[in-house]
Every structure is written in C-alpha cells, then in structure tokens.
C-alpha positions in Angstrom: 69.1 157.7 55.4 72.2 159.5 56.5 75.7 158.9 55.2 78.9 159.3 57.3 82.4 159.9 56.1 85.1 158.4 58.3 88.5 156.6 58.4 88.2 152.9 58.1 90.6 150.4 59.7 90.8 146.7 59.2 93.2 144.6 61.3 96.2 146.8 61.9 95.8 148.7 58.6 94.2 152.0 57.7 92.0 151.5 54.6 91.3 155.2 54.1 88.4 157.6 54.0 85.1 155.9 53.2 81.4 156.7 53.3 79.1 154.4 55.2 75.3 154.3 55.8 74.3 155.7 59.2 71.1 155.2 61.2 70.0 156.1 64.7 69.0 153.4 67.2 67.5 154.7 70.4 68.7 158.2 69.5 72.4 157.0 69.1 74.3 157.1 65.8 75.2 153.7 64.3 77.2 152.9 61.2 75.8 150.1 59.1 78.5 148.2 57.1 76.2 145.4 55.9 72.5 145.1 55.4 70.7 141.7 55.6 67.3 140.4 54.6 65.7 138.5 57.5 64.3 135.1 56.7 60.9 135.7 58.3 58.7 138.7 57.6 58.8 141.2 54.8 61.9 141.7 52.7 63.0 144.9 54.5 66.8 145.2 54.9 67.9 145.0 58.5 71.3 146.2 59.9 73.8 143.2 59.9 77.3 144.5 60.7 77.2 147.7 62.8 79.4 150.0 64.9 77.9 152.4 67.5 79.5 155.9 67.3 80.4 158.3 70.1 78.2 161.3 69.3 80.8 163.7 70.7 83.0 162.9 67.7 80.2 163.2 65.1 79.7 166.4 63.1 77.2 167.4 60.5 79.1 168.3 57.4 78.3 168.8 53.7 80.3 166.4 51.5 79.4 165.2 48.0 78.4 161.8 49.2 77.9 162.2 53.0 76.2 164.6 55.4 78.2 163.6 58.5 81.8 163.3 59.4 83.2 161.1 62.3 86.5 162.3 63.7 87.8 158.9 65.0 88.9 155.9 63.0 86.3 153.1 62.9 87.3 149.4 62.8 85.5 147.3 60.2 83.2 144.9 62.1 83.0 142.3 59.3 85.1 139.2 59.4 88.2 139.2 57.4 88.2 136.6 54.6 
C-alpha cells in the first residue's frame, strides 16, 4: 500500500503535515483516513473515510514514511467529535 504525505486541515485549522494511506480506485488516487471491517464477509479492511485526490497535484517522492506527496491541503473527512 502506498503512503502519501500532505497538509491536513480540520474545520478552519491547519493540523500540519501528516502521512495517510493511499489506494487507487479505478485508477484514481484516494486517501484512506479510516479503515473499517464490514459486518458480512471476510474480515478484510475496507476504506471507510476517504478523499479522492487530483492526480495533477500528486508526485512520487521518497520520504521516510511516504512514497508520494500531495501539493494541496486535504480536509479531514471524519466527523469532528
């Protein structure tokens, strides 16, 4: 699985640089903020909270914990508690 480094925002605040799991769905890059286990079927994690990325702003880079960098801020899709 790929890892992507990007700026994370939540509400009107910038949280900072984070590393998030990244998968491809239909050839398009998608960040996965939360994995869930579906109630039916095998216990294979499925993407829960996701954000689709614009591939024009995604670059392959070598970081210690990530192999991609996204140039735009990404809003956290999870509900604020």
